[in-house]
DRENZA-878892 format. One record per residue (C-alpha): z, x, y. Coordinates in steps of 0.1 Angstrom, whole numbers, plus 5000, padded with zeros to 4 digits. Layout:
REM residues N
r pz:Z; px:X; py:Y
...
//
This chain:
REM residues 434
r pz:2543; px:4957; py:4799
r pz:2537; px:4994; py:4807
r pz:2519; px:5021; py:4788
r pz:2517; px:5059; py:4794
r pz:2485; px:5075; py:4782
r pz:2455; px:5096; py:4792
r pz:2427; px:5074; py:4807
r pz:2390; px:5079; py:4813
r pz:2370; px:5052; py:4831
r pz:2332; px:5052; py:4825
r pz:2304; px:5031; py:4838
r pz:2290; px:5012; py:4808
r pz:2253; px:5015; py:4804
r pz:2241; px:5000; py:4771
r pz:2207; px:5017; py:4770
r pz:2219; px:5052; py:4779
r pz:2241; px:5076; py:4759
r pz:2277; px:5081; py:4770
r pz:2283; px:5113; py:4789
r pz:2320; px:5122; py:4793
r pz:2314; px:5158; py:4804
r pz:2313; px:5149; py:4841
r pz:2345; px:5129; py:4840
r pz:2381; px:5140; py:4837
r pz:2409; px:5125; py:4816
r pz:2439; px:5116; py:4838
r pz:2475; px:5109; py:4828
r pz:2481; px:5073; py:4839
r pz:2503; px:5042; py:4836
r pz:2486; px:5010; py:4824
r pz:2502; px:4976; py:4832
r pz:2494; px:4940; py:4826
r pz:2507; px:4916; py:4853
r pz:2500; px:4895; py:4884
r pz:2490; px:4907; py:4919
r pz:2511; px:4881; py:4938
r pz:2529; px:4848; py:4935
r pz:2498; px:4828; py:4947
r pz:2475; px:4847; py:4924
r pz:2482; px:4836; py:4889
r pz:2454; px:4855; py:4872
r pz:2462; px:4884; py:4848
r pz:2451; px:4919; py:4858
r pz:2450; px:4953; py:4842
r pz:2464; px:4979; py:4866
r pz:2458; px:5017; py:4861
r pz:2479; px:5041; py:4882
r pz:2479; px:5079; py:4882
r pz:2497; px:5105; py:4902
r pz:2466; px:5110; py:4925
r pz:2461; px:5072; py:4928
r pz:2495; px:5055; py:4932
r pz:2480; px:5023; py:4945
r pz:2459; px:5021; py:4913
r pz:2428; px:5002; py:4903
r pz:2429; px:4965; py:4893
r pz:2407; px:4949; py:4867
r pz:2407; px:4912; py:4861
r pz:2412; px:4901; py:4825
r pz:2404; px:4864; py:4823
r pz:2368; px:4860; py:4808
r pz:2361; px:4896; py:4818
r pz:2368; px:4916; py:4786
r pz:2337; px:4920; py:4764
r pz:2354; px:4938; py:4735
r pz:2384; px:4959; py:4725
r pz:2378; px:4988; py:4702
r pz:2411; px:4995; py:4683
r pz:2399; px:5011; py:4651
r pz:2417; px:5044; py:4660
r pz:2449; px:5029; py:4673
r pz:2469; px:5049; py:4647
r pz:2458; px:5080; py:4665
r pz:2468; px:5067; py:4699
r pz:2432; px:5058; py:4709
r pz:2414; px:5027; py:4719
r pz:2386; px:5015; py:4743
r pz:2384; px:4984; py:4765
r pz:2350; px:4973; py:4776
r pz:2347; px:4951; py:4808
r pz:2319; px:4928; py:4819
r pz:2324; px:4929; py:4857
r pz:2324; px:4957; py:4868
r pz:2306; px:4971; py:4837
r pz:2332; px:4997; py:4828
r pz:2346; px:5012; py:4796
r pz:2383; px:5022; py:4798
r pz:2390; px:5049; py:4772
r pz:2426; px:5055; py:4763
r pz:2440; px:5084; py:4742
r pz:2472; px:5103; py:4736
r pz:2494; px:5072; py:4741
r pz:2531; px:5082; py:4742
r pz:2539; px:5058; py:4714
r pz:2515; px:5041; py:4689
r pz:2538; px:5011; py:4686
r pz:2537; px:5007; py:4724
r pz:2499; px:5009; py:4724
r pz:2498; px:4982; py:4698
r pz:2522; px:4960; py:4717
r pz:2502; px:4966; py:4749
r pz:2470; px:4955; py:4734
r pz:2487; px:4924; py:4720
r pz:2499; px:4914; py:4755
r pz:2464; px:4921; py:4769
r pz:2447; px:4899; py:4743
r pz:2472; px:4871; py:4750
r pz:2461; px:4870; py:4786
r pz:2423; px:4871; py:4782
r pz:2419; px:4833; py:4783
r pz:2454; px:4823; py:4795
r pz:2451; px:4798; py:4824
r pz:2488; px:4800; py:4833
r pz:2501; px:4835; py:4829
r pz:2533; px:4826; py:4847
r pz:2554; px:4846; py:4822
r pz:2538; px:4878; py:4836
r pz:2558; px:4898; py:4861
r pz:2545; px:4912; py:4894
r pz:2533; px:4947; py:4894
r pz:2562; px:4970; py:4905
r pz:2557; px:4995; py:4932
r pz:2548; px:5030; py:4921
r pz:2574; px:5057; py:4921
r pz:2572; px:5095; py:4917
r pz:2595; px:5093; py:4887
r pz:2572; px:5068; py:4870
r pz:2540; px:5088; py:4875
r pz:2550; px:5120; py:4858
r pz:2530; px:5152; py:4861
r pz:2510; px:5161; py:4831
r pz:2525; px:5192; py:4815
r pz:2506; px:5207; py:4786
r pz:2520; px:5243; py:4784
r pz:2556; px:5254; py:4785
r pz:2568; px:5291; py:4783
r pz:2606; px:5296; py:4780
r pz:2615; px:5332; py:4787
r pz:2653; px:5330; py:4785
r pz:2681; px:5309; py:4772
r pz:2689; px:5298; py:4808
r pz:2654; px:5282; py:4810
r pz:2657; px:5263; py:4777
r pz:2657; px:5225; py:4782
r pz:2691; px:5211; py:4771
r pz:2698; px:5181; py:4794
r pz:2662; px:5169; py:4795
r pz:2636; px:5162; py:4768
r pz:2604; px:5182; py:4764
r pz:2574; px:5166; py:4781
r pz:2557; px:5144; py:4756
r pz:2523; px:5157; py:4767
r pz:2531; px:5192; py:4757
r pz:2504; px:5211; py:4738
r pz:2516; px:5247; py:4739
r pz:2552; px:5257; py:4735
r pz:2564; px:5293; py:4735
r pz:2601; px:5301; py:4732
r pz:2600; px:5337; py:4717
r pz:2628; px:5363; py:4718
r pz:2655; px:5340; py:4732
r pz:2679; px:5342; py:4703
r pz:2674; px:5307; py:4689
r pz:2692; px:5301; py:4657
r pz:2674; px:5269; py:4646
r pz:2644; px:5248; py:4653
r pz:2651; px:5221; py:4679
r pz:2648; px:5186; py:4664
r pz:2631; px:5174; py:4696
r pz:2601; px:5195; py:4688
r pz:2592; px:5172; py:4659
r pz:2585; px:5144; py:4683
r pz:2558; px:5163; py:4703
r pz:2527; px:5145; py:4689
r pz:2502; px:5165; py:4709
r pz:2516; px:5199; py:4702
r pz:2489; px:5224; py:4691
r pz:2506; px:5258; py:4694
r pz:2542; px:5266; py:4686
r pz:2555; px:5301; py:4691
r pz:2592; px:5307; py:4681
r pz:2588; px:5344; py:4672
r pz:2615; px:5370; py:4677
r pz:2644; px:5347; py:4672
r pz:2672; px:5344; py:4647
r pz:2660; px:5313; py:4628
r pz:2671; px:5313; py:4591
r pz:2658; px:5280; py:4579
r pz:2630; px:5256; py:4588
r pz:2635; px:5218; py:4590
r pz:2618; px:5193; py:4566
r pz:2607; px:5169; py:4594
r pz:2571; px:5177; py:4604
r pz:2557; px:5142; py:4602
r pz:2546; px:5138; py:4638
r pz:2531; px:5173; py:4643
r pz:2497; px:5165; py:4628
r pz:2479; px:5181; py:4657
r pz:2496; px:5215; py:4652
r pz:2470; px:5243; py:4647
r pz:2488; px:5276; py:4655
r pz:2523; px:5284; py:4642
r pz:2541; px:5316; py:4648
r pz:2576; px:5323; py:4632
r pz:2573; px:5361; py:4630
r pz:2603; px:5384; py:4634
r pz:2629; px:5359; py:4622
r pz:2651; px:5357; py:4592
r pz:2634; px:5329; py:4573
r pz:2640; px:5330; py:4535
r pz:2620; px:5300; py:4523
r pz:2592; px:5277; py:4535
r pz:2594; px:5239; py:4531
r pz:2565; px:5222; py:4513
r pz:2566; px:5194; py:4539
r pz:2553; px:5218; py:4565
r pz:2520; px:5222; py:4547
r pz:2518; px:5186; py:4535
r pz:2522; px:5171; py:4570
r pz:2506; px:5197; py:4593
r pz:2472; px:5196; py:4576
r pz:2453; px:5209; py:4606
r pz:2469; px:5244; py:4607
r pz:2444; px:5272; py:4613
r pz:2468; px:5301; py:4619
r pz:2501; px:5310; py:4603
r pz:2522; px:5340; py:4612
r pz:2554; px:5347; py:4592
r pz:2554; px:5384; py:4595
r pz:2588; px:5402; py:4594
r pz:2609; px:5376; py:4575
r pz:2628; px:5374; py:4542
r pz:2604; px:5351; py:4524
r pz:2605; px:5355; py:4486
r pz:2585; px:5324; py:4474
r pz:2553; px:5308; py:4488
r pz:2549; px:5270; py:4480
r pz:2517; px:5261; py:4462
r pz:2511; px:5234; py:4489
r pz:2501; px:5261; py:4514
r pz:2466; px:5262; py:4498
r pz:2462; px:5225; py:4508
r pz:2455; px:5237; py:4544
r pz:2417; px:5234; py:4542
r pz:2413; px:5246; py:4578
r pz:2434; px:5277; py:4575
r pz:2417; px:5308; py:4590
r pz:2444; px:5334; py:4595
r pz:2474; px:5339; py:4572
r pz:2499; px:5367; py:4580
r pz:2528; px:5373; py:4556
r pz:2535; px:5410; py:4559
r pz:2569; px:5427; py:4556
r pz:2585; px:5400; py:4535
r pz:2599; px:5400; py:4499
r pz:2572; px:5381; py:4483
r pz:2569; px:5388; py:4445
r pz:2540; px:5366; py:4436
r pz:2513; px:5343; py:4451
r pz:2508; px:5307; py:4438
r pz:2476; px:5299; py:4421
r pz:2450; px:5280; py:4442
r pz:2442; px:5304; py:4471
r pz:2405; px:5296; py:4466
r pz:2411; px:5261; py:4479
r pz:2417; px:5276; py:4514
r pz:2379; px:5279; py:4518
r pz:2380; px:5288; py:4556
r pz:2404; px:5317; py:4552
r pz:2391; px:5348; py:4569
r pz:2421; px:5370; py:4576
r pz:2448; px:5377; py:4550
r pz:2477; px:5401; py:4556
r pz:2501; px:5405; py:4526
r pz:2511; px:5441; py:4533
r pz:2546; px:5455; py:4527
r pz:2556; px:5430; py:4499
r pz:2566; px:5432; py:4463
r pz:2535; px:5416; py:4447
r pz:2528; px:5431; py:4413
r pz:2496; px:5412; py:4404
r pz:2475; px:5387; py:4423
r pz:2461; px:5354; py:4410
r pz:2426; px:5352; py:4396
r pz:2411; px:5330; py:4422
r pz:2416; px:5358; py:4448
r pz:2382; px:5369; py:4436
r pz:2366; px:5336; py:4447
r pz:2372; px:5338; py:4485
r pz:2338; px:5333; py:4499
r pz:2346; px:5336; py:4537
r pz:2373; px:5363; py:4535
r pz:2363; px:5392; py:4557
r pz:2396; px:5411; py:4565
r pz:2424; px:5418; py:4541
r pz:2455; px:5440; py:4541
r pz:2473; px:5446; py:4508
r pz:2489; px:5480; py:4517
r pz:2523; px:5490; py:4504
r pz:2524; px:5465; py:4475
r pz:2535; px:5473; py:4440
r pz:2504; px:5457; py:4426
r pz:2480; px:5478; py:4446
r pz:2493; px:5511; py:4432
r pz:2481; px:5522; py:4398
r pz:2512; px:5513; py:4377
r pz:2525; px:5521; py:4343
r pz:2517; px:5496; py:4315
r pz:2554; px:5490; py:4310
r pz:2556; px:5473; py:4344
r pz:2530; px:5448; py:4333
r pz:2547; px:5441; py:4300
r pz:2578; px:5428; py:4319
r pz:2556; px:5400; py:4331
r pz:2547; px:5388; py:4296
r pz:2570; px:5367; py:4275
r pz:2579; px:5383; py:4242
r pz:2551; px:5409; py:4242
r pz:2538; px:5423; py:4209
r pz:2533; px:5461; py:4211
r pz:2505; px:5461; py:4187
r pz:2485; px:5438; py:4209
r pz:2491; px:5456; py:4242
r pz:2467; px:5483; py:4254
r pz:2488; px:5515; py:4254
r pz:2469; px:5537; py:4278
r pz:2492; px:5551; py:4306
r pz:2467; px:5546; py:4334
r pz:2440; px:5520; py:4327
r pz:2418; px:5495; py:4346
r pz:2426; px:5466; py:4322
r pz:2458; px:5456; py:4303
r pz:2460; px:5427; py:4279
r pz:2483; px:5408; py:4256
r pz:2468; px:5383; py:4231
r pz:2497; px:5380; py:4207
r pz:2498; px:5342; py:4211
r pz:2461; px:5339; py:4202
r pz:2465; px:5352; py:4166
r pz:2478; px:5318; py:4154
r pz:2463; px:5284; py:4157
r pz:2474; px:5264; py:4188
r pz:2500; px:5237; py:4182
r pz:2488; px:5200; py:4181
r pz:2508; px:5193; py:4213
r pz:2490; px:5222; py:4230
r pz:2456; px:5208; py:4219
r pz:2465; px:5173; py:4230
r pz:2476; px:5186; py:4264
r pz:2444; px:5206; py:4268
r pz:2422; px:5176; py:4260
r pz:2440; px:5154; py:4286
r pz:2437; px:5181; py:4313
r pz:2402; px:5192; py:4306
r pz:2389; px:5156; py:4304
r pz:2406; px:5148; py:4337
r pz:2422; px:5117; py:4322
r pz:2444; px:5097; py:4345
r pz:2476; px:5089; py:4328
r pz:2512; px:5076; py:4333
r pz:2544; px:5085; py:4316
r pz:2541; px:5054; py:4294
r pz:2506; px:5064; py:4283
r pz:2514; px:5099; py:4270
r pz:2550; px:5095; py:4260
r pz:2567; px:5128; py:4250
r pz:2534; px:5147; py:4260
r pz:2544; px:5141; py:4296
r pz:2570; px:5169; py:4296
r pz:2544; px:5193; py:4282
r pz:2518; px:5183; py:4307
r pz:2543; px:5190; py:4335
r pz:2540; px:5227; py:4327
r pz:2517; px:5249; py:4348
r pz:2481; px:5248; py:4335
r pz:2461; px:5281; py:4334
r pz:2424; px:5283; py:4337
r pz:2405; px:5305; py:4312
r pz:2385; px:5332; py:4329
r pz:2355; px:5328; py:4306
r pz:2351; px:5291; py:4297
r pz:2370; px:5276; py:4327
r pz:2390; px:5253; py:4303
r pz:2427; px:5249; py:4309
r pz:2455; px:5260; py:4286
r pz:2493; px:5256; py:4288
r pz:2515; px:5278; py:4265
r pz:2491; px:5293; py:4240
r pz:2471; px:5318; py:4260
r pz:2463; px:5354; py:4263
r pz:2468; px:5376; py:4294
r pz:2445; px:5401; py:4310
r pz:2454; px:5422; py:4340
r pz:2423; px:5438; py:4355
r pz:2419; px:5463; py:4384
r pz:2395; px:5447; py:4409
r pz:2376; px:5465; py:4437
r pz:2379; px:5449; py:4471
r pz:2345; px:5463; py:4482
r pz:2328; px:5435; py:4463
r pz:2349; px:5408; py:4481
r pz:2355; px:5417; py:4518
r pz:2340; px:5438; py:4545
r pz:2371; px:5450; py:4564
r pz:2397; px:5465; py:4541
r pz:2431; px:5478; py:4554
r pz:2450; px:5499; py:4529
r pz:2440; px:5502; py:4492
r pz:2406; px:5494; py:4480
r pz:2416; px:5477; py:4448
r pz:2443; px:5454; py:4434
r pz:2455; px:5442; py:4400
r pz:2445; px:5407; py:4392
r pz:2459; px:5384; py:4365
r pz:2435; px:5364; py:4343
r pz:2441; px:5340; py:4314
r pz:2421; px:5334; py:4282
r pz:2425; px:5304; py:4259
r pz:2412; px:5319; py:4227
r pz:2403; px:5351; py:4209
r pz:2367; px:5342; py:4212
r pz:2369; px:5341; py:4250
r pz:2389; px:5374; py:4250
r pz:2364; px:5393; py:4229
r pz:2336; px:5380; py:4252
r pz:2354; px:5393; py:4282
r pz:2359; px:5427; py:4267
r pz:2323; px:5429; py:4256
r pz:2310; px:5419; py:4291
r pz:2337; px:5436; py:4311
r pz:2315; px:5450; py:4339
r pz:2294; px:5419; py:4343
r pz:2322; px:5392; py:4344
r pz:2348; px:5409; py:4366
//
């Protein structure tokens, strides 16, 4: 039984803290077997490229404990009695192989007749592969076609080599942290991102991508930097705001018309580039970005002082007598839907949403279809509403939100109100609330 992983062997001292800073992780092969025909004891052998003969550790009555609580991450620790060592294992090439390896190891801890074990095979150069963590492909001739990518790869750069699609083999690189496929001719992105949970930096700029799959943001939760500049993206999935570690987001020079609600959930976001798009108004939670320090909203429709008629197109069945008619204003509103009492189904849906009641389709019946609609948060009372709401579009200054401003210093922001009472309060306290 053989396993390929990174290994660190420490001296175990129970009364002293563990210091791994002086030691170095080494890509190794771990095997369980016998030394010779006459020696029937089971041993653990660890080989590396620099130590092809390897180190032997006896298993019978010599393993104090096996720590496998993080086996799903490709990690485990084996503590030995004599010599007092701790064998730390990480980045195993396959979690199922790691589980099978530990199963074989446990079977031979107290086995008096391990005759079923094979002898340790001699080490070969092909078996002890060199650890490759970074790969830069500068031309199509250098692209790996007949061989697979090294499974230890952490940084992969294949920019400006006229790729037309994302290689399916990339999805199997479990340790990949940086992926740069900029300057190619990629039109669509795959849905398979399950194994790339270590991915932190993703660059797909200067391609022809028209849509982003939701699975990318659901599976790659550790992303800190996203660059989709110079593409043809029109819609941003709401799942993008599930990236709680996102620091840099670049979406300039696309065809984005609106942003999904929920940007305030990306609490670590510091750099936001939405320049050269078609965004008319921005969501209300743009005003609640605590750590945002650099923003670029230049050359956007919503950052220019527009005519009121442009806003009216956003509102379903607007009523002229309820729309502010000034040609250039700092606030536009439509409250036509608030002049009549909300429907009972609207009130029921609000009660379920605002009370945070967990429900199933059987519990709420025909109300389920109504609850599936997008819920809007009232700017004043923070309660949710569905179809009976008023709309306010307010000109917001960026000087109160960020320090580094590129482009215009204000933007149009979309707010919702659930009742005339909330609307009148907002108008009365305009300068204080916004």
